[in-house]
N, CA, C and O atoms as a MOPAC input file, in Angstrom:
PM7 MOZYME 1SCF
protein

 N     18.77000 1   -42.57800 1   -20.53600 1
 C     17.66100 1   -41.97100 1   -19.84400 1
 C     17.98900 1   -41.47500 1   -18.44500 1
 O     17.15700 1   -40.77000 1   -17.87300 1
 N     19.11900 1   -41.78200 1   -17.85400 1
 C     19.39000 1   -41.27800 1   -16.51500 1
 C     19.43200 1   -39.74800 1   -16.46100 1
 O     19.15900 1   -39.15900 1   -15.41500 1
 N     19.77200 1   -39.10200 1   -17.58100 1
 C     19.80900 1   -37.64600 1   -17.58300 1
 C     18.41400 1   -37.05300 1   -17.41400 1
 O     18.26400 1   -36.00200 1   -16.79100 1
 N     17.40000 1   -37.70600 1   -17.95600 1
 C     16.02800 1   -37.23100 1   -17.79400 1
 C     15.60300 1   -37.26400 1   -16.33900 1
 O     14.91800 1   -36.35100 1   -15.87800 1
 N     15.99100 1   -38.29200 1   -15.61000 1
 C     15.57700 1   -38.38300 1   -14.20800 1
 C     16.21300 1   -37.26100 1   -13.38200 1
 O     15.59500 1   -36.76500 1   -12.44000 1
 N     17.42900 1   -36.86100 1   -13.72300 1
 C     18.06700 1   -35.74700 1   -13.02300 1
 C     17.34700 1   -34.44000 1   -13.28600 1
 O     17.17400 1   -33.61800 1   -12.38600 1
 N     16.93100 1   -34.25800 1   -14.52500 1
 C     16.19400 1   -33.05100 1   -14.87900 1
 C     14.84200 1   -33.01100 1   -14.18300 1
 O     14.43300 1   -31.96300 1   -13.68300 1
 N     14.15800 1   -34.11800 1   -14.14700 1
 C     12.83800 1   -34.14700 1   -13.49900 1
 C     12.96500 1   -33.93800 1   -11.99900 1
 O     12.09600 1   -33.31900 1   -11.38500 1
 N     14.03400 1   -34.44500 1   -11.40300 1
 C     14.23800 1   -34.21600 1    -9.97000 1
 C     14.43900 1   -32.72500 1    -9.68900 1
 O     13.87900 1   -32.17600 1    -8.74000 1
 N     15.23000 1   -32.09800 1   -10.51500 1
 C     15.45500 1   -30.66100 1   -10.35300 1
 C     14.15900 1   -29.89600 1   -10.59000 1
 O     13.85000 1   -28.94600 1    -9.87000 1
 N     13.40200 1   -30.31700 1   -11.60500 1
 C     12.12800 1   -29.67700 1   -11.90200 1
 C     11.16200 1   -29.80700 1   -10.73100 1
 O     10.49800 1   -28.83900 1   -10.35900 1
 N     11.08300 1   -30.99900 1   -10.15200 1
 C     10.19200 1   -31.21000 1    -9.01200 1
 C     10.66500 1   -30.45700 1    -7.77000 1
 O      9.87600 1   -30.22600 1    -6.85400 1
 N     11.91400 1   -30.08000 1    -7.72800 1
 C     12.42900 1   -29.30600 1    -6.60400 1
 C     12.14600 1   -27.80800 1    -6.79200 1
 O     11.70300 1   -27.14100 1    -5.85700 1
 N     12.39900 1   -27.28200 1    -7.98500 1
 C     12.29300 1   -25.84200 1    -8.21000 1
 C     10.87200 1   -25.33200 1    -8.44800 1
 O     10.56800 1   -24.18700 1    -8.11300 1
 N     10.01000 1   -26.15200 1    -9.01300 1
 C      8.63100 1   -25.70900 1    -9.24100 1
 C      7.92000 1   -25.41600 1    -7.92200 1
 O      7.32700 1   -24.34400 1    -7.80300 1
 N      7.94200 1   -26.30400 1    -6.92200 1
 C      7.29700 1   -25.95900 1    -5.64300 1
 C      7.94400 1   -24.75200 1    -4.95400 1
 O      7.24800 1   -23.94500 1    -4.33800 1
 N      9.25800 1   -24.62800 1    -5.05300 1
 C      9.93800 1   -23.47400 1    -4.45700 1
 C      9.46900 1   -22.18700 1    -5.13600 1
 O      9.23300 1   -21.18000 1    -4.46900 1
 N      9.33400 1   -22.22300 1    -6.46200 1
 C      8.84000 1   -21.05900 1    -7.19500 1
 C      7.41400 1   -20.71100 1    -6.81400 1
 O      7.08300 1   -19.53400 1    -6.67000 1
 N      6.56300 1   -21.71400 1    -6.65000 1
 C      5.17300 1   -21.47500 1    -6.24900 1
 C      5.09500 1   -20.89700 1    -4.83800 1
 O      4.32500 1   -19.97100 1    -4.58500 1
 N      5.88200 1   -21.43600 1    -3.93600 1
 C      5.90200 1   -20.92700 1    -2.55900 1
 C      6.37100 1   -19.47400 1    -2.55400 1
 O      5.78600 1   -18.63000 1    -1.87500 1
 N      7.42400 1   -19.18700 1    -3.30800 1
 C      7.93500 1   -17.82100 1    -3.40000 1
 C      6.86600 1   -16.88100 1    -3.94700 1
 O      6.69500 1   -15.77000 1    -3.44700 1
 N      6.14500 1   -17.33000 1    -4.97800 1
 C      5.09600 1   -16.49600 1    -5.57100 1
 C      4.01000 1   -16.17800 1    -4.55200 1
 O      3.62100 1   -15.01900 1    -4.40600 1
 N      3.51400 1   -17.19400 1    -3.84500 1
 C      2.39400 1   -16.98100 1    -2.93000 1
 C      2.80100 1   -16.29500 1    -1.62500 1
 O      1.95500 1   -15.68000 1    -0.97600 1
 N      4.05400 1   -16.38100 1    -1.22900 1
 C      4.48600 1   -15.74900 1     0.01400 1
 C      5.09800 1   -14.36100 1    -0.17800 1
 O      5.11600 1   -13.56000 1     0.75600 1
 N      5.59800 1   -14.07200 1    -1.37900 1
 C      6.28900 1   -12.79700 1    -1.58400 1
 C      5.62300 1   -11.94000 1    -2.66900 1
 O      5.20700 1   -10.81200 1    -2.40100 1
 N      5.52500 1   -12.46100 1    -3.85700 1
 C      5.09700 1   -11.65100 1    -4.99900 1
 C      3.61900 1   -11.28600 1    -4.92700 1
 O      3.26400 1   -10.12000 1    -5.09900 1
 N      2.76400 1   -12.25400 1    -4.68000 1
 C      1.31800 1   -11.99700 1    -4.66900 1
 C      0.90700 1   -10.99400 1    -3.58400 1
 O      0.16700 1   -10.05800 1    -3.88800 1
 N      1.36000 1   -11.15100 1    -2.32700 1
 C      0.99100 1   -10.14600 1    -1.31600 1
 C      1.50800 1    -8.74400 1    -1.65400 1
 O      0.84000 1    -7.74800 1    -1.37300 1
 N      2.68700 1    -8.67200 1    -2.25300 1
 C      3.23400 1    -7.36800 1    -2.62700 1
 C      2.36300 1    -6.70600 1    -3.69600 1
 O      2.11000 1    -5.50400 1    -3.62800 1
 N      1.90800 1    -7.47000 1    -4.66900 1
 C      1.02700 1    -6.91700 1    -5.70800 1
 C     -0.29800 1    -6.46000 1    -5.12000 1
 O     -0.82500 1    -5.41900 1    -5.51400 1
 N     -0.84300 1    -7.22800 1    -4.18000 1
 C     -2.09900 1    -6.84700 1    -3.54400 1
 C     -1.93300 1    -5.54900 1    -2.76000 1
 O     -2.81600 1    -4.69200 1    -2.78600 1
 N     -0.81000 1    -5.40000 1    -2.06500 1
 C     -0.54700 1    -4.17300 1    -1.31000 1
 C     -0.40500 1    -2.98200 1    -2.25000 1
 O     -0.91600 1    -1.90100 1    -1.96000 1
 N      0.28400 1    -3.16900 1    -3.37100 1
 C      0.42900 1    -2.09100 1    -4.34500 1
 C     -0.92800 1    -1.68200 1    -4.90900 1
 O     -1.17900 1    -0.49700 1    -5.13000 1
 N     -1.79500 1    -2.64900 1    -5.13900 1
 C     -3.13300 1    -2.36200 1    -5.65500 1
 C     -3.94200 1    -1.55400 1    -4.63900 1
 O     -4.63000 1    -0.60400 1    -5.01300 1
 N     -3.86600 1    -1.92400 1    -3.35300 1
 C     -4.57800 1    -1.19100 1    -2.30000 1
 C     -4.05600 1     0.24200 1    -2.18200 1
 O     -4.83700 1     1.18100 1    -2.02900 1
 N     -2.74200 1     0.40300 1    -2.25300 1
 C     -2.13900 1     1.73300 1    -2.15200 1
 C     -2.56000 1     2.60800 1    -3.33200 1
 O     -2.89600 1     3.77900 1    -3.15200 1
 N     -2.54200 1     2.04200 1    -4.53100 1
 C     -2.94700 1     2.78700 1    -5.71700 1
 C     -4.41100 1     3.20800 1    -5.61200 1
 O     -4.76600 1     4.32900 1    -5.97400 1
 N     -5.25300 1     2.31400 1    -5.11900 1
 C     -6.67300 1     2.62000 1    -4.94100 1
 C     -6.87600 1     3.72100 1    -3.89400 1
 O     -7.69500 1     4.62100 1    -4.07600 1
 N     -6.11200 1     3.63500 1    -2.78900 1
 C     -6.21100 1     4.64400 1    -1.73000 1
 C     -5.84400 1     6.02700 1    -2.27600 1
 O     -6.53400 1     7.00800 1    -2.00100 1
 N     -4.75800 1     6.10100 1    -3.04900 1
 C     -4.31900 1     7.38400 1    -3.59500 1
 C     -5.31000 1     7.92400 1    -4.62400 1
 O     -5.48700 1     9.13700 1    -4.73800 1
 N     -5.94900 1     7.04100 1    -5.36300 1
 C     -6.93200 1     7.47700 1    -6.35800 1
 C     -8.19900 1     8.00900 1    -5.69100 1
 O     -8.89400 1     8.84900 1    -6.26300 1
 N     -8.50300 1     7.52600 1    -4.48500 1
 C     -9.73000 1     7.91700 1    -3.79200 1
 C     -9.53600 1     9.03800 1    -2.77700 1
 O    -10.43500 1     9.30400 1    -1.97900 1
 N     -8.37600 1     9.70100 1    -2.79100 1
 C     -8.15800 1    10.82000 1    -1.87000 1
 C     -9.14300 1    11.93600 1    -2.16600 1
 O     -9.40800 1    12.25000 1    -3.32600 1
 N     -9.68400 1    12.53400 1    -1.11200 1
 C    -10.61800 1    13.64200 1    -1.29000 1
 C    -10.39300 1    14.67200 1    -0.19100 1
 O     -9.70600 1    14.41200 1     0.79700 1
 N    -10.97900 1    15.82800 1    -0.38300 1
 C    -10.85200 1    16.92100 1     0.57300 1
 C    -11.36900 1    16.47400 1     1.93800 1
 O    -12.35400 1    15.74200 1     2.02900 1
 N    -10.69700 1    16.92200 1     2.99600 1
 C    -11.00600 1    16.65000 1     4.40700 1
 C    -10.63700 1    15.24200 1     4.87200 1
 O    -10.98500 1    14.86700 1     5.99200 1
 N     -9.94700 1    14.45100 1     4.05100 1
 C     -9.41900 1    13.17000 1     4.52500 1
 C     -8.23700 1    13.44700 1     5.44300 1
 O     -7.39500 1    14.29100 1     5.13400 1
 N     -8.16800 1    12.75000 1     6.55500 1
 C     -7.01000 1    12.86400 1     7.43900 1
 C     -5.96500 1    11.87400 1     6.95200 1
 O     -6.25100 1    10.68800 1     6.79100 1
 N     -4.74500 1    12.36800 1     6.71900 1
 C     -3.69700 1    11.54700 1     6.12900 1
 C     -2.41700 1    11.61100 1     6.95400 1
 O     -2.21800 1    12.51300 1     7.76800 1
 N     -1.55900 1    10.62900 1     6.71700 1
 C     -0.20900 1    10.59700 1     7.27200 1
 C      0.72700 1    10.42500 1     6.08400 1
 O      0.51700 1     9.55100 1     5.24200 1
 N      1.76200 1    11.26100 1     6.01700 1
 C      2.71000 1    11.17400 1     4.90600 1
 C      3.80700 1    10.16900 1     5.23700 1
 O      3.91200 1     9.68800 1     6.36600 1
 N      4.61600 1     9.86300 1     4.23500 1
 C      5.72400 1     8.93300 1     4.44700 1
 C      6.76600 1     9.50500 1     5.39700 1
 O      7.54300 1     8.75400 1     5.98800 1
 N      6.79200 1    10.83200 1     5.55100 1
 C      7.73300 1    11.45800 1     6.48600 1
 C      7.14200 1    11.61200 1     7.87900 1
 O      7.79400 1    12.15000 1     8.77400 1
 N      5.89600 1    11.13800 1     8.07100 1
 C      5.28900 1    11.15300 1     9.39500 1
 C      4.48600 1    12.39300 1     9.71900 1
 O      4.08500 1    12.58500 1    10.86700 1
 N      4.24500 1    13.23600 1     8.73600 1
 C      3.46300 1    14.44900 1     8.96800 1
 C      1.97800 1    14.11100 1     8.90200 1
 O      1.51400 1    13.49300 1     7.94400 1
 N      1.23900 1    14.52400 1     9.93000 1
 C     -0.20300 1    14.29700 1     9.99500 1
 C     -0.91400 1    15.57000 1     9.57500 1
 O     -0.50700 1    16.66900 1     9.94900 1
 N     -1.97500 1    15.42000 1     8.79700 1
 C     -2.72600 1    16.59300 1     8.38000 1
 C     -4.02300 1    16.21900 1     7.70300 1
 O     -4.40500 1    15.05000 1     7.64700 1
 N     -4.69200 1    17.23500 1     7.18900 1
 C     -5.97400 1    17.06400 1     6.51400 1
 C     -5.84200 1    17.54700 1     5.08000 1
 O     -5.27100 1    18.60800 1     4.82600 1
 N     -6.36900 1    16.77200 1     4.14700 1
 C     -6.28600 1    17.13900 1     2.73400 1
 C     -7.11300 1    18.39700 1     2.49200 1
 O     -8.29800 1    18.44200 1     2.82300 1
 N     -6.48100 1    19.41700 1     1.91400 1
 C     -7.16700 1    20.67400 1     1.60400 1
 C     -7.52000 1    20.74200 1     0.12300 1
 O     -8.63400 1    21.12100 1    -0.24000 1
 N     -6.56500 1    20.37300 1    -0.73000 1
 C     -6.77200 1    20.43300 1    -2.17800 1
 C     -6.17300 1    19.17300 1    -2.79800 1
 O     -5.06400 1    18.76500 1    -2.45200 1
 N     -6.91500 1    18.56500 1    -3.71300 1
 C     -6.42300 1    17.39500 1    -4.44100 1
 C     -6.19500 1    17.80700 1    -5.88700 1
 O     -7.12200 1    18.24600 1    -6.56800 1
 N     -4.95000 1    17.66400 1    -6.35500 1
 C     -4.60200 1    17.97000 1    -7.74300 1
 C     -4.28600 1    16.65700 1    -8.45600 1
 O     -4.39100 1    15.58300 1    -7.86400 1
 N     -3.89600 1    16.74900 1    -9.73700 1
 C     -3.61200 1    15.53600 1   -10.50200 1
 C     -2.48300 1    14.71100 1    -9.89600 1
 O     -2.64500 1    13.51600 1    -9.65100 1
 N     -1.34100 1    15.34800 1    -9.65400 1
 C     -0.17600 1    14.62000 1    -9.16200 1
 C      0.21900 1    14.99700 1    -7.74300 1
 O      1.08300 1    14.35300 1    -7.14800 1
 N     -0.39900 1    16.02600 1    -7.20200 1
 C     -0.04000 1    16.47900 1    -5.86000 1
 C     -1.27600 1    16.63200 1    -4.98300 1
 O     -2.41000 1    16.64600 1    -5.46000 1
 N     -1.01600 1    16.74800 1    -3.68200 1
 C     -2.06300 1    16.94600 1    -2.68600 1
 C     -1.57700 1    18.04100 1    -1.74400 1
 O     -0.43500 1    18.00400 1    -1.28600 1
 N     -2.43300 1    19.01200 1    -1.45500 1
 C     -2.10000 1    20.05100 1    -0.48500 1
 C     -2.68900 1    19.61600 1     0.84800 1
 O     -3.89500 1    19.40200 1     0.97000 1
 N     -1.81200 1    19.48900 1     1.85500 1
 C     -2.22100 1    19.01100 1     3.17800 1
 C     -2.17100 1    20.17200 1     4.16200 1
 O     -1.16100 1    20.86800 1     4.26400 1
 N     -3.26700 1    20.37500 1     4.88300 1
 C     -3.33300 1    21.40600 1     5.92300 1
 C     -2.80200 1    20.77700 1     7.20500 1
 O     -3.40400 1    19.85000 1     7.74600 1
 N     -1.67900 1    21.28400 1     7.68500 1
 C     -1.03700 1    20.74500 1     8.87300 1
 C     -1.52600 1    21.46800 1    10.12100 1
 O     -1.74300 1    20.84600 1    11.16000 1
 N     -1.69900 1    22.78000 1    10.01600 1
 C     -2.16200 1    23.61300 1    11.12700 1
 C     -2.85200 1    24.82800 1    10.51300 1
 O     -2.83700 1    25.00200 1     9.29500 1
 N     -3.44600 1    25.65500 1    11.34100 1
 C     -4.08300 1    26.87200 1    10.83700 1
 C     -3.04400 1    27.71200 1    10.09400 1
 O     -2.01500 1    28.08400 1    10.65800 1
 N     -3.32000 1    28.00000 1     8.84200 1
 C     -2.42200 1    28.83500 1     8.05400 1
 C     -1.18300 1    28.12500 1     7.54300 1
 O     -0.32300 1    28.76700 1     6.94000 1
 N     -1.06300 1    26.83300 1     7.76200 1
 C      0.11500 1    26.08500 1     7.31400 1
 C     -0.32700 1    24.95600 1     6.38700 1
 O     -0.94600 1    23.98300 1     6.81900 1
 N      0.00200 1    25.10700 1     5.11100 1
 C     -0.33900 1    24.09100 1     4.12000 1
 C      0.93600 1    23.66400 1     3.41100 1
 O      1.79200 1    24.48900 1     3.09300 1
 N      1.05000 1    22.37500 1     3.17100 1
 C      2.23000 1    21.82800 1     2.50100 1
 C      1.75000 1    21.00100 1     1.31500 1
 O      0.79600 1    20.23200 1     1.42600 1
 N      2.42400 1    21.16900 1     0.17700 1
 C      2.06600 1    20.40500 1    -1.01700 1
 C      2.96900 1    19.17500 1    -1.12400 1
 O      4.19300 1    19.29200 1    -1.07300 1
 N      2.36500 1    18.00800 1    -1.27100 1
 C      3.07800 1    16.73600 1    -1.37200 1
 C      2.72700 1    16.04900 1    -2.68500 1
 O      1.65000 1    16.26800 1    -3.23900 1
 N      3.63400 1    15.22100 1    -3.17600 1
 C      3.28400 1    14.30400 1    -4.25600 1
 C      2.27700 1    13.30700 1    -3.71300 1
 O      2.29600 1    12.99000 1    -2.52400 1
 N      1.39800 1    12.81000 1    -4.57000 1
 C      0.41000 1    11.82000 1    -4.11300 1
 C      1.09500 1    10.59400 1    -3.50900 1
 O      0.61700 1    10.02800 1    -2.52500 1
 N      2.21600 1    10.19200 1    -4.10500 1
 C      2.92200 1     9.00300 1    -3.63000 1
 C      3.49800 1     9.18100 1    -2.22900 1
 O      3.89500 1     8.20500 1    -1.59200 1
 N      3.54600 1    10.42400 1    -1.74500 1
 C      4.06600 1    10.69100 1    -0.40300 1
 C      3.04700 1    10.42600 1     0.69100 1
 O      3.39000 1    10.46800 1     1.87300 1
 N      1.80200 1    10.15500 1     0.32400 1
 C      0.77300 1     9.84500 1     1.31100 1
 C      0.89700 1     8.36700 1     1.66500 1
 O      0.73500 1     7.49800 1     0.80900 1
 N      1.18700 1     8.09300 1     2.93500 1
 C      1.38000 1     6.71300 1     3.37600 1
 C      0.06500 1     6.05100 1     3.74700 1
 O     -0.14300 1     4.87400 1     3.45100 1
 N     -0.82700 1     6.79700 1     4.39600 1
 C     -2.09800 1     6.20000 1     4.80300 1
 C     -3.15000 1     7.27500 1     5.00900 1
 O     -2.85100 1     8.45200 1     5.21500 1
 N     -4.39100 1     6.82200 1     4.94600 1
 C     -5.53500 1     7.68100 1     5.23100 1
 C     -6.13600 1     7.17500 1     6.52400 1
 O     -6.48100 1     5.99900 1     6.64300 1
 N     -6.26000 1     8.07700 1     7.50300 1
 C     -6.84400 1     7.68100 1     8.78600 1
 C     -8.32500 1     7.40800 1     8.59000 1
 O     -9.01400 1     8.13400 1     7.87400 1
 N     -8.79700 1     6.37100 1     9.22400 1
 C    -10.20800 1     6.01000 1     9.12500 1
 C    -11.03300 1     6.92900 1    10.00500 1
 O    -10.68600 1     7.16200 1    11.16200 1
 N    -12.11600 1     7.45000 1     9.46700 1
 C    -13.01500 1     8.31500 1    10.22700 1
 C    -14.14600 1     7.52600 1    10.87300 1
 O    -15.01200 1     8.09600 1    11.53700 1
 N    -14.13200 1     6.20900 1    10.67400 1
 C    -15.18600 1     5.37500 1    11.23000 1
 C    -15.00300 1     5.23000 1    12.73100 1
 O    -13.87700 1     5.15300 1    13.22200 1
 N    -16.10400 1     5.19300 1    13.45200 1
 C    -16.06300 1     4.98800 1    14.89500 1
 C    -16.05900 1     3.48900 1    15.13600 1
 O    -16.95800 1     2.77600 1    14.69000 1
 N    -15.04300 1     3.01700 1    15.84300 1
 C    -14.94700 1     1.59000 1    16.12200 1
 C    -15.72700 1     1.27100 1    17.39200 1
 O    -15.55300 1     1.93800 1    18.41200 1
 N    -16.57700 1     0.26400 1    17.33600 1
 C    -17.33500 1    -0.08700 1    18.54100 1
 C    -16.42800 1    -0.70400 1    19.59500 1
 O    -15.48300 1    -1.42700 1    19.27900 1
 N    -16.73200 1    -0.40300 1    20.85200 1
 C    -15.94400 1    -0.96000 1    21.94300 1
 C    -16.35500 1    -2.40400 1    22.18000 1
 O    -17.51900 1    -2.76800 1    22.01000 1
 N    -15.40200 1    -3.20800 1    22.56900 1
 C    -15.67700 1    -4.61000 1    22.86800 1
 C    -16.15100 1    -4.70200 1    24.31000 1
 O    -15.46300 1    -4.26300 1    25.23200 1
 N    -17.32500 1    -5.27200 1    24.49300 1
 C    -17.89700 1    -5.41700 1    25.83000 1
 C    -17.67900 1    -6.84600 1    26.28000 1
 O    -18.02000 1    -7.79100 1    25.56800 1
 N    -17.10700 1    -7.00000 1    27.47100 1
 C    -16.85100 1    -8.35100 1    27.98600 1
 C    -17.83600 1    -8.69200 1    29.06700 1
 O    -17.78400 1    -9.78800 1    29.62600 1

């Protein structure tokens, strides 16, 4: 039976390490991927966006797999949806009064 105790010791060591790894690495990554997928699905005309290459602009046309971003007057660039890094919030943030 001494072999069983060695196996259980290893099991008690690796199971908590696996759980810690799951909750600190895998789960947050999945949540971030879900938020990004939701953001890309909810893109609409006139959203202010930032691309992965750092280009700021306003969504002009939303297609199935691409988005046309208006960068300046008369300048439009077509990007893959996955190239949109973030959507700027149009909400007005209240100032903190001290």
